[in-house]
Structures are given as structure tokens and as C-alpha cells.
N, C-alpha and C positions, 0 to 999 in steps of 0.2 A: 414198334418199341421206341420210346423217346430216348434220345441220347442224353448222357449226363451233362453235356455242354448246353443242351436246350433248356435244362432247368436252372442254369446259372444265370442270374440277373445281368442285364446288359450293363457293362461297366461304363459305357458312355452316358447312360441315364443316371447311374449313381455318382459318377464323377465327371460332370460336364467340362468340356474343354475350357481352359482359362482364356479369357479374352486378352488380346494384346492391348498395350497401353493406348494405341491410337483408336482402336474400336471402343474402348472404355470411355475415351475422351469424347468421341462422337456421340455415344449414347447419353453422356451427361453434358452435352454442349450448352444447354440452357443454364445449368448450375455453374459450369466453368466460366461462362461469360459473366455471371453475377460476381464471381470471385475476383475478376480482373481488376475493377476499380480499387478494391481494398489492397490487392497486391501491389498495384502501382503506388498507392498512397504510402504504404510501408516502405517500398523501395525508394521513393523520392525523399521522404522526410526522415527515415530511420537509417538507411544504408548508404545513400549517396553522401550525407554529411560526415560519414566515418572516415572519409579521406582526410579530415581535419585532425585526426589523432596523430598524424605524422609530426605535428608541431611539438608533441611531447618528447620527441627524440632529436629536436633541433633547437638552435638558437634562432627562433623564427624572426625573420626581418620582413616587414610588410612590403618593402620596396623590392626585395629579392625574390619573394614568393617561396613556394615549397622546394622548387628545383634549385634555387640559388642560395638558400639559407644553409648555415653550417650544421653539420650533423654532430651531435654530442652524446649519442647513445643513451645511457640510463642516468645521465648526470642529474637531471631534474628530480627524478624519483629519489635518488640518494640525498639530494638537498632537502627534500621534504621530510624524509624519514629522520635525518639528522638535525632537523631544525628545532628550536625550542618550542615552536607552536604545535608540533606533532602530537605530543602527549596530551595537551589541552584539547585540541581539536578532536582527537580520537576518543578521549574520555567523555566529552560533551556529546559527541555523535552517538556513541554506544549507549550512554546512560539514558539520554532522551528517547532513543529508539526502543530500548528494552522497557522503559516506562510506558511508552505507547503501546508496545505489544502486550504488556501486562493489563493495561486498563482500556485502551481504545479498541483493541481487537475483540475481546469478549462482550463489550458493551452492546453492539448491534445484535449479537446472538441473544442476550438477555432481554433486550427490548422486543425482539421478534417473538420470543417465547411468551412474554407478557401480553403482547398485543394479540397473539393467537388465543389466549384464554379469555379475552374480553368478549362478552356476549352482546353488549349494546352496540349496534351497528353505527349509529350516529356518533357516539362518544369515541368509538374506535377510529373512525374516519377523522375526527377532530384531532385526536392525539397523533395520528399519522401525519396529518398535514402540518401541524405545528412542529413536529420533529423533523420534517423534510426541509422546511423553509430555510434554516440557517445554512444549509449546504449550497443553496443558490446565491447566497450573498458572497461578495468578494472578501478577501482577507483584509482589504482596506477598511470596509465597513465594519467587519466583525472586530478587528483590532481597535477601531475608533470606539466601538461600543464598550469593549473590555476596558480600554484606558479610562473612559469616562466613568465606568462603574467603580474602578479602583482609585480614582483621583483622590488626592489629599483634600482638595477643596470641594466639598459637597458630593463626594463620591458615595453612591448608595451603599456600598459594602461597608465603608467606614462608619457611616451614619447608623446602619443597622447594628453593627457590633457595638457601637457606643450606646445605643439605646438598650441593648440587651446587657450592658455592663461588662462585656468581655474585654474591652480595651478602654484605656482612659484617654488616649490621644490618637488622632488618625495616623495610620501607617502608610508610608510611601511604598506600596507593594512593588512597583516596577522599578525601584531603585535599590532594592534589597535582593541580592543574588540567591538568598535562601529560599525565596518564594517562586522564582522564575520557573523552574521545571514544573512545579505544581500547576501554576497558572497556564503554562503552555499546553500541558497535557489535558487539563480540564476544558480549556477552550477548544481544543481539537475534538475531544469526545462530544461536546455540546454541538459543534458545527456538523459533524459527519455521522453521528449515531443513527439518525433517522433515515438518511439515505442508504447507509450500509445495511440497514435491517431489511431493505426491500428484497435483496437476493435470498435471505434466510426465510422470509415470509413466503416467497415464491416456492422455495423448496418444501416448506411445511405444507403449503396448499396442495402439493403433489403427492402427499402421503395417502395411502389407501384408507378411507374412513372406516372400512370394515375392520381394520386393526383396532380402532378405538371402540367400536361396537363390541367386538369380541372381548376386549379387555374389561369393558364395563360389565359384561355378563359374568366375567370371572371375579368381579368385585374390585377392580383396580380403580382408585380415585384419580383425580386430575394430576396430583404430583407424581403418582406412580406411572401415569401414562406419559408425562413429560420425560421422565428419566428412562422409561423402558420402551417408548415407541418414538416420540418426537426427536429427541437428541440422537438416538442411534440412526435414524432415517436421514438426518441432515448432516451426519458426521462426514460423509465424503466431500460435501461442500465446505464444511469447516476446515478439513485437512488441506484442500486445495488453496484456500485463502491463507491458511497458516504457512504453507510453503512459500506463497508469493510474498507474504509479510516478512518471512525470514530472509528471502532473497533481497528484499529491499530494506534490510535492517540498517544499512548506512545512509538511507534516505531519512534523516532525522527531521527534515523540514527546511523550508526556505522562505516562502511567502509569509507564513505565520511568524517566524522568528524575526524576519526583516521588519515586518510592520510593528510587531510589539516592541521592538528595540529602536523605533523611529529611524528606520533604514540604517541600522548600525551606529547611529550617532550617540546612543546611550552607551557610552564606554564602561559605565559602572556594571553593566550586565555582560560585557564581553567575556570575562572569565568563565561564565557558565552558558553563554549563548552561542559562542563561536563554533559552529559545526562545519563539516567538510564543504557543504554547498555555499554557505555564507562566506567561508574562507576563500573559496575559489572566486566568488563574485568580488570580494574585497581586494584579493591579490591580483586576479587576473584582469577584471574589467576596470576597477578603479585604479589599481596600481600598474596596468598595462604590462604585466608579466604574462603574456599569452602562453608561452611554452611551458612555463612552470605550472600555471593554472591547469592546462590541458593534462599535464602529467599527473596532477593531483586528482583530477576528474577521472582519468583513466585507471588510476590506482583503485579508486572507489568502485568503478565498474567491474574491474577484474575480481575484486573481493566479493562483490554481490553475486557475480555469476558462480563463483566457487561455492558460496553459501547456498545458492539455489539448487545447484546440482547435488550438494551434499545432503540437504534437506530432503530432496526428492528421493535420493538413494536410501536414506534411513527410513523414510515412509514405506517405500517398496519392500525393504527388508522386514518391516513389521507386518507385512501382509496386507497393507492398505493400498488403495489406488492412488498413484501419484499423478504428476502432470503428464509424464510420458512413460 
């Protein structure tokens, strides 16, 4: 007669013993070695320089160094918050960032959806190539191109609008603060929309084609397939990029703003173009107020981390997959 224990499955087979971290490391040694260069790169260029944030709490003196400079606590943070520039800088930063989030974030998604619906292979490749190219041009070239197009003297935009009878005289677009945010956001969308669409096109390519075949049998058209299959399948990717964009909402721009305002020399646009990054550059590098600029930069970083954690928390509470 077989005992009752003999019929019980072996627990060791059902629940194999967990490997120790050292054994797991040895088993994945080839993968661990591949990670080491990336780890060292992040450690060297992202964590070692964080030693410099100590300047935010000091009256840093380049001759005394970190150990010899006077400690002043949160003095520079209080100076920034109480300064007359605080409201203008924060208003410009948040306004430009929200406009970019509203227009620049969904633009690659829309482009990827449209490219996915194109049937002509050659035309699709042509559109993709043309849309990618601006991303590989520096902001110096892009801003020169934009300034030339918007020029009062023989600028193509002014000539076109005059030919269409929409304006009587050329407009000095980059000397009028009312147009700057629109020009900045439009230029950013044009430069990066094609490159940003690559990730979404890759996500769309990974969708099971049987889903489209089954929906076609059920009578779903192309628009129905977009809203019922394509968008839901790439929603996790969209959410991850949305979280990252919310975390970087205080990164309103630097290269684009600096080049479109002629390295900040265009003071007519400063009331609408001065954001945290350009303010740090102007005050910290040009004004040589290193401790104050470090405090402003650290203030932006702390707010960005809080926004990132909060956005990830809200996404997880909504039942979606977050960053962690």
C-alpha cells in the first residue's frame, strides 16, 4: 500500500531553492559584464559631479574650494524665491513646458499612427526620412533657418502672407513677445516629431496582426482599428513617456531659446523667454554667481523629482504600469 506522503508531489520540484546572489551573478556573468560600462558611465558623469551641489549651500570661493568656503544654509534658495525674477522665470518655464506637453508630446503619436496607415512603401520611407532629418541638425542651424524665414527683409513667411493679402506690412516676428511661445513650440515640434515617432512605430510594429484580421472580419474599418487596437496596444509606451515628460516639465528648453534670442542678446523677448535654464546660464555663468545658480538648478531638480514620483504614483493608482 502506498503511503499518503508518497502521493504528495516533491516540494523541491515545485519550489526550487532560491539561488544566492553570488550564484545568480555567476550564472549571468556575461550579461553583468555588459552592464559594467554603462554603470561606470552613469557613475562618472551623473553621480560624481553631484559633489558640486554643495555650492548651493555655500558662498563658494574658487580659491578656498568646497572645504574652505563659507556655509550659508538655504540663503540662496530664499534669495531666488524672494527675487523679482522668480515669478517671471517660473511663469515662462511652466507656460512653455505645458505648451510643449500639449502640442509636442502628442505630435509623434499622431505622426506614427498616420505613417502606419500609409500603404505605399516608397512614399512612407520618404516621409519618414524627411521627418527625421531636422532632429540631426543642431539648434544653431535650425534657429538660423527659422530666423531667416521670419526675417522682415525678404523672409519667406512675410512674403507669403503679403501675397495672400493677410498682412499689409512685414511683421518683425522675433521682436514681438506675443509670437515667441508659438514660434518656439512650432520649431520644436518640427525638429523632433519625426525622431519621436520612431518609438511609437516600433511599438505599433509589435502588435499582433491577427488582431487586425479578426477586427476586419467583424467589419471594423481603419479608424475603428486605430482607436480599438492600435492606441490601446501602445498606451503603456505613451504613459511611460508622459510620466517622463511630466517629470521634466521644468525643462522648458535651453539651446532652442538661447539661439532664437541670439544668445539672450534680444532683450525684447526676455520677459517671455527667460526660463530657469537660461536664467541659471545668465546669472551663474555670465554673472559668475556660481552658488546662487547652483541653488536655482537644484531647486529645479528637486521639483522635477517630486513631479516624477507623483506622476508615477497617480498612474499606478489608476491601474496602469508605471516606471517602477
